[in-house]
C-alpha positions in Angstrom: 97.6 68.8 24.0 95.1 66.2 25.2 96.7 63.1 26.7 95.4 59.5 26.4 93.2 59.8 29.5 91.7 63.1 28.3 90.9 61.6 24.9 89.3 58.5 26.6 87.3 60.7 28.9 86.0 62.7 25.9 84.9 59.4 24.5 83.4 58.3 27.8 81.5 61.5 28.8 80.9 63.0 25.3 80.3 59.7 23.4 78.8 60.1 20.0 77.9 56.4 19.8 77.3 53.9 22.6 77.1 50.1 22.5 75.2 48.5 25.4 76.5 45.0 25.7 74.1 42.8 27.6 70.9 44.7 27.0 68.1 42.1 27.0 64.4 41.5 26.8 64.8 38.7 29.4 64.1 39.8 33.0 66.6 39.0 35.8 65.9 36.3 38.4 63.8 38.8 40.5 61.6 39.7 37.5 63.1 43.1 36.9 65.3 44.5 34.1 68.9 43.4 33.8 71.5 46.1 34.3 72.2 46.5 30.6 68.5 47.1 29.9 68.3 49.6 32.7 71.2 51.6 31.3 69.7 51.4 27.8 66.3 52.6 29.0 67.9 55.5 30.8 69.9 56.5 27.8 66.6 56.7 25.8 64.6 58.3 28.6 67.1 61.2 29.1 67.2 62.1 25.4 70.6 60.8 24.2 71.0 62.0 20.6 73.9 59.7 19.6 73.7 56.3 18.1 72.7 53.5 20.5 73.7 49.9 19.6 72.3 47.1 21.9 74.6 44.0 21.6 73.3 40.6 22.5 73.4 37.4 20.4 70.1 36.2 21.8 68.0 39.3 20.8 67.1 41.0 17.5 65.6 44.1 19.0 65.7 45.7 22.5 63.5 48.6 23.4 62.6 49.1 19.8 66.3 49.3 18.7 68.0 46.8 16.4 70.2 44.5 18.5 73.5 43.2 17.1 74.9 39.7 17.9 78.5 41.0 18.3 80.5 44.2 18.4 81.9 43.4 15.0 78.3 43.4 13.6 77.7 47.0 14.7 77.7 49.1 11.5 79.1 52.3 12.8 82.0 53.6 15.0 81.6 53.1 18.8 83.1 55.6 21.2 82.0 54.0 24.4 80.7 50.6 25.5 78.5 49.8 28.5 79.6 46.3 29.6 76.6 44.8 31.3 77.6 41.1 31.6 78.4 39.0 34.6 81.8 39.7 36.2 83.6 36.5 35.0 82.7 37.4 31.3 83.8 41.1 31.5 87.5 40.5 30.6 86.6 38.7 27.4 84.1 41.5 26.4 86.7 44.1 27.3 89.2 42.4 24.9 86.5 42.4 22.2 86.0 46.2 22.8 89.8 46.7 22.2 89.8 44.7 19.0 86.8 46.8 17.8 88.5 50.1 18.5 86.3 51.2 21.3 88.0 54.0 23.2 86.2 53.8 26.6 83.9 51.6 28.6 81.7 51.4 31.7 81.9 48.1 33.6 78.7 47.7 35.6 79.3 44.3 37.3 80.3 43.9 40.9 82.2 41.1 42.6 85.8 42.2 41.8 88.4 43.5 44.2 85.8 44.9 46.5 84.6 41.3 47.1 88.2 39.9 47.3 88.3 38.8 43.6 91.5 40.7 42.8 92.6 38.2 40.1 89.4 38.8 38.2 89.9 42.5 38.4 93.5 42.2 37.3 92.4 40.2 34.2 90.0 42.9 33.3 92.7 45.6 33.7 95.1 43.6 31.5 92.5 43.1 28.8 91.8 46.8 28.7 95.4 47.7 28.7 96.1 45.3 25.8 93.2 46.8 23.8 93.9 50.4 24.6 90.5 50.9 26.4 90.1 53.2 29.4 87.2 52.3 31.6 85.0 53.4 34.5 84.4 50.8 37.2 83.9 47.9 37.7 81.2 48.0 40.5 79.8 51.3 39.2 76.4 52.7 38.5 77.8 54.5 35.4 77.5 58.2 34.7 75.1 60.9 33.7 76.1 63.8 31.5 73.4 66.4 31.9 75.4 68.7 29.5 75.4 65.9 26.9 71.9 64.5 27.6 73.5 61.1 28.2 72.7 58.7 31.0 74.4 55.3 30.6 73.5 54.7 34.2 71.7 52.1 36.5 71.0 54.4 39.4 67.3 54.9 40.3 67.9 58.6 40.4 67.5 58.4 36.6 63.8 57.9 37.2 63.6 61.6 37.7 62.1 63.1 34.6 64.8 65.7 34.1 68.1 66.9 35.5 68.6 70.7 35.8 71.6 71.7 33.6 74.2 73.8 35.4 77.9 74.0 36.4 78.2 71.4 39.1 80.1 68.2 38.3 79.8 65.4 40.9 82.2 62.6 41.3 81.2 59.9 43.8 82.9 56.7 45.1 79.5 55.5 46.2 76.9 55.1 43.5 74.1 54.7 46.0 75.0 57.7 48.2 75.9 59.8 45.2 72.7 59.0 43.5 70.7 60.0 46.6 72.6 63.3 46.8 72.0 64.0 43.1 68.3 63.4 43.6 68.0 65.8 46.6 70.3 68.3 44.8 68.0 68.2 41.8 65.0 68.8 44.0 66.9 71.8 45.5 67.1 73.3 42.0 70.9 72.6 41.7 72.2 72.7 38.2 74.5 69.9 37.1 77.0 69.2 34.2 78.0 65.6 35.0 77.6 62.9 37.6 80.1 60.0 37.7 80.0 56.9 39.8 83.7 55.8 39.7 83.3 52.3 41.2 86.5 50.5 42.0 88.7 52.8 39.9 90.5 49.8 38.4 91.5 52.0 35.5 90.2 55.6 35.5 90.5 57.2 38.9 89.1 60.2 40.7 92.2 62.1 39.7 91.6 61.4 36.0 88.0 62.7 36.2 89.1 65.7 38.2 91.8 66.5 35.7 89.3 66.3 32.8 86.8 68.5 34.7 89.4 71.2 35.3 89.2 71.9 31.5 85.5 71.1 31.0 83.7 74.3 29.7 80.4 73.1 31.2 81.7 72.8 34.7 82.4 75.6 37.2 82.2 73.7 40.5 83.5 70.2 41.2 81.9 68.1 44.0 83.5 64.9 45.5 82.1 62.2 47.8 85.1 60.1 48.5 86.3 57.3 50.7 90.0 57.2 49.7 92.5 58.4 47.1 94.3 55.8 45.0 96.9 58.1 43.5 97.7 61.1 45.9 100.3 62.7 43.7 98.0 62.8 40.6 95.1 63.9 42.8 97.2 66.8 44.1 98.2 67.8 40.5 94.6 67.6 39.3 93.5 69.7 42.3 96.1 72.3 41.5 94.8 72.4 37.9 91.2 73.0 39.1 92.5 75.8 41.4 94.4 77.4 38.6 91.1 77.3 36.6 89.2 79.0 39.4 87.0 76.0 39.9 86.3 75.2 43.6 86.3 71.6 44.7 83.7 70.9 47.4 84.1 67.5 49.0 83.1 65.2 51.8 85.5 62.4 52.7 84.5 59.6 55.0 86.9 57.3 56.8 87.5 59.1 60.1 86.5 56.1 62.2 87.9 52.6 62.1 84.4 51.3 61.2 84.0 53.7 58.4 87.5 53.0 57.1 86.8 49.2 57.1 83.5 49.8 55.2 85.3 51.9 52.6 87.9 49.3 52.0 85.3 46.6 51.5 83.2 48.9 49.3 85.7 50.0 46.7 88.9 48.3 47.6 90.5 51.7 48.2 92.8 52.7 51.0 91.5 55.6 53.1 94.8 57.2 54.1 95.8 59.8 56.7 93.1 62.4 57.5 95.8 64.9 58.6 97.6 64.5 55.3 94.4 64.9 53.4 93.5 68.1 55.3 96.9 69.5 54.4 96.2 68.8 50.7 92.8 70.5 51.1 94.5 73.6 52.6 97.2 73.8 50.0 94.9 73.6 47.0 91.9 75.4 48.3 89.6 72.3 48.5 86.4 73.1 50.4 85.9 70.2 52.9 82.5 69.8 54.5 82.2 67.5 57.6 78.7 66.4 57.0 77.5 64.5 53.9 74.2 66.4 54.1 76.1 69.7 53.5 77.9 68.6 50.4 75.5 69.5 47.6 73.9 72.5 49.4 77.4 74.0 49.7 78.2 73.2 46.1 74.9 74.7 44.9 75.7 77.9 46.9 79.2 78.1 45.3 77.6 77.7 41.9 75.3 80.6 42.5 77.7 82.9 44.3 81.1 82.2 42.7 81.1 85.6 41.1 80.1 87.3 44.4 82.6 86.0 46.9 82.7 88.1 50.1 85.8 90.4 50.2 85.8 90.5 54.0 84.3 89.0 57.1 81.8 91.8 57.9 78.2 90.5 57.6 74.9 92.4 57.7 72.0 90.7 59.3 68.4 91.7 58.5 65.6 90.0 60.4 62.0 90.4 61.5 62.9 89.2 65.0 65.6 90.1 67.5 65.8 86.5 68.5 66.8 85.1 65.1 69.2 88.0 64.7 70.9 87.0 67.9 71.0 83.3 66.8 72.7 84.3 63.5 75.1 86.6 65.2 76.2 83.8 67.6 76.7 81.5 64.6 78.8 84.2 62.9 80.9 84.4 66.0 81.3 80.6 66.1 82.4 80.4 62.5 84.7 83.4 62.4 82.6 86.0 60.7 82.0 89.5 62.1 78.8 91.4 62.7 80.0 95.0 63.0 77.9 97.9 64.2 76.6 99.8 61.2 78.0 103.3 60.7 76.2 106.3 61.9 75.5 107.2 58.3 74.0 103.8 57.5 71.8 103.9 60.6 70.6 107.3 59.7 69.5 106.1 56.3 67.7 103.1 57.9 65.6 105.4 60.2 63.5 106.6 57.3 62.6 103.0 56.3 61.8 101.4 59.6 59.5 101.8 62.7 60.9 104.1 65.4 61.5 101.1 67.7 63.4 99.0 65.2 67.0 97.9 66.0 69.5 99.6 63.6 72.9 98.7 64.8 73.3 95.2 63.3 71.5 92.8 63.4 68.8 95.0 61.9 65.5 94.1 63.4 62.8 95.4 61.1 60.0 94.1 63.5 56.6 92.9 62.6 55.5 96.5 62.1 57.5 96.5 58.8 54.3 95.4 57.2 52.9 98.9 57.6 55.8 100.4 55.6 55.2 99.9 51.8 58.8 99.7 50.8 60.5 99.6 54.2 61.8 96.1 53.9 63.2 96.6 50.4 64.8 99.9 51.4 66.4 98.4 54.5 67.9 95.5 52.5 69.3 97.9 49.9 70.7 100.2 52.5 72.6 97.5 54.3 73.9 96.0 51.1 75.2 99.4 50.0 77.0 100.0 53.3 80.7 100.0 52.6 81.3 98.3 56.0 79.4 95.2 54.9 80.8 92.4 52.8 77.8 90.0 52.7 74.2 89.8 53.9 72.0 87.3 55.7 68.3 87.7 55.2 66.6 85.9 58.1 63.1 84.6 58.2 61.1 83.1 61.0 57.4 82.2 60.7 55.8 83.6 57.6 53.1 82.0 55.5 51.7 82.5 52.0 50.9 84.9 50.4 53.3 87.1 52.4 56.0 84.4 52.0 56.0 84.9 48.3 56.2 88.7 48.7 59.4 88.1 50.7 60.7 85.7 48.1 60.2 88.3 45.3 61.9 91.0 47.5 64.8 88.8 48.4 65.3 87.6 44.8 65.4 91.2 43.5 67.9 92.2 46.2 70.2 89.1 45.6 70.2 89.6 41.8 71.0 93.3 41.9 73.7 93.1 44.6 77.4 92.8 43.9 77.7 91.1 47.4 76.6 87.6 48.4 73.1 87.3 49.8 72.1 84.1 51.6 68.6 83.4 53.1 68.1 81.5 56.3 64.4 80.5 56.3 63.8 79.1 59.7 60.0 78.9 59.6 57.8 76.0 58.5 58.6 75.1 54.9 55.0 73.9 54.3 53.7 77.5 55.0 56.0 78.8 52.2 55.1 76.3 49.6 55.5 78.8 46.7 58.1 81.1 48.2 60.9 78.5 48.8 60.8 76.9 45.4 60.7 80.3 43.8 63.8 81.4 45.7 65.7 78.3 44.7 64.4 78.5 41.1 65.8 82.0 40.9 69.2 81.0 42.2 69.0 82.5 45.7 70.8 80.2 48.2 68.4 79.2 51.0 69.2 77.3 54.2 66.7 76.2 56.8 68.9 77.2 59.7 71.1 80.1 60.5 74.0 77.8 61.1 73.8 76.3 57.6 73.7 79.8 56.0 76.7 81.0 58.1 78.8 78.0 57.4 78.2 78.4 53.7 79.2 82.1 53.8 82.4 81.3 55.7 83.4 78.7 53.0 82.8 81.3 50.3 85.0 83.7 52.2 87.8 81.2 52.7 87.8 80.2 49.0 88.0 83.8 48.0 91.0 84.3 50.2 92.6 81.2 48.7 92.1 82.6 45.2 93.6 85.9 46.3 96.7 84.0 47.6 97.3 82.3 44.3 96.3 85.2 42.1 93.4 83.4 40.4 90.0 84.6 39.4 87.0 82.3 40.0 85.5 80.5 37.0 82.5 82.4 35.5 
C-alpha cells in the first residue's frame, strides 16, 4: 500500500494539474524572466498535457494562459504547486496550498538553511506539515519528468528541444551540476525517465525519491549526484528496495576533502558524513560508486544499455586493428581486475580463416590494417570471439578511422552488439571529428562507446561487479 510520501511523490512527479504561483509578465531586476515564468515556459515548451494554472493577483494572463489571483480562484483540482515567490513569503503560500488541498509543491526560492536562515526554513516546514503538503526544496531547480512530459523546472538544460525518453532516473543535490550532466547525457543519447533537483531536502529527501523510484515502472537505473545523506537509515532501506527490484544505483558522492565538505554544507545545509561508512553501505546494497563526476552518466547510460547482458565472468575478448591499442586495453583490464585469456586452439583455428596470415590470434586479436582486403573478415572475427565459450564480454577497439569507413565499422559493431548475448563495449580512441556520422549512430543504436580504453574497461568492471552482487542476493536485473 502506498504511504503518504509515495502518494505525494505521485502528485509531484505525475501531476495532472499544476499551479505556478508567482508566474509573471514583469521581468526581474536584470530584465529576464522571473523564476515562476521560467518554470511555466518550460512546462509549456516540453509538452505538458495537464492543466496549468498561473497564479498572480497582478496578472490576468501569463504566456497566453488565464492567470488567477489566488489558489482559491483556480477552478479545478491542483495536484502540485510551483511556489515561485521570494523566500520570506514562501511559508504563507505553503499554508495556502495546504488549505486548498494541494498535495505536493516545489519551492524554488533560495536563502534558507543553506544561507544560515534556519528559522525561515523551519517556518516553511511547519506550514507544510500543518497543511499536509510534501515538498521539493527549497533552493531547487525543480524537476523534469521525461516519462510524463513535465518540466516544472528553472534549469537552462530545459532549453534543449527534447529529452530522450528511457530508463535512467537522476537525483541531484546540485541543480547546476545535475543540469549540466543531464545536458551532456542527453547529447550522448542517454534515455531518461526523471530528473530531480532536491535542493535543501527540508521535507522530501533523497531517500524518499529513491524509495519511489524503486517502484517506478519507467525507471530501470537510478543515478545520484550527492553531497551528503540526511537520513542514513531510510537511505539504506530505500537502497535495499532498489536492489530487490534489480535496479542499479550509480552514484558520485563528493565531500572527500575538507574544502569539498565545507562547500557541500553551505550549498545544501547537509552533513557529508563518513566516507568509510558510506562505502560500506555501497558494498552492502550493491551501489555502483564512481570516483569522477564525469563518469557518472556515461556509466549509468552503459548500465541502461547492458543491464540484460551483464558479464558472467571476468574473461574479456579484445578485437583491435592495432597491436598497440590491444596492449593498452589489456593493461587496463589487468589494472581493473579483468582477465584477457588466451583464446582456445579451436577459437584460434576458426579465426585463421577470417584474418590475414600475420594477424595476432591469441587475444588481443589484432586484425591489422589488411583486414580491409577481407570482405567479411572483421565481422567474422567479432562473431567468432563472441561465440567463444571462454569469453564473457568483448571490447571493440578503434584507433584512427575516418568516414566513410568509420560508418562501416559503426554498422558492423551495432549488428554484433545487438545480436550478442554478451556485453559489447566500444573504445573509440581516434579523432571524433573524423567519425562524425559513426559515433552518433553507435550511440543512437544503444552501443556503449568510450573515447578511451580505460573508460570502457572501468564500465565493464562495474557491470561485472553488479552482476555478482545480484547473484549474491538472488535477484534478477530490471528489464
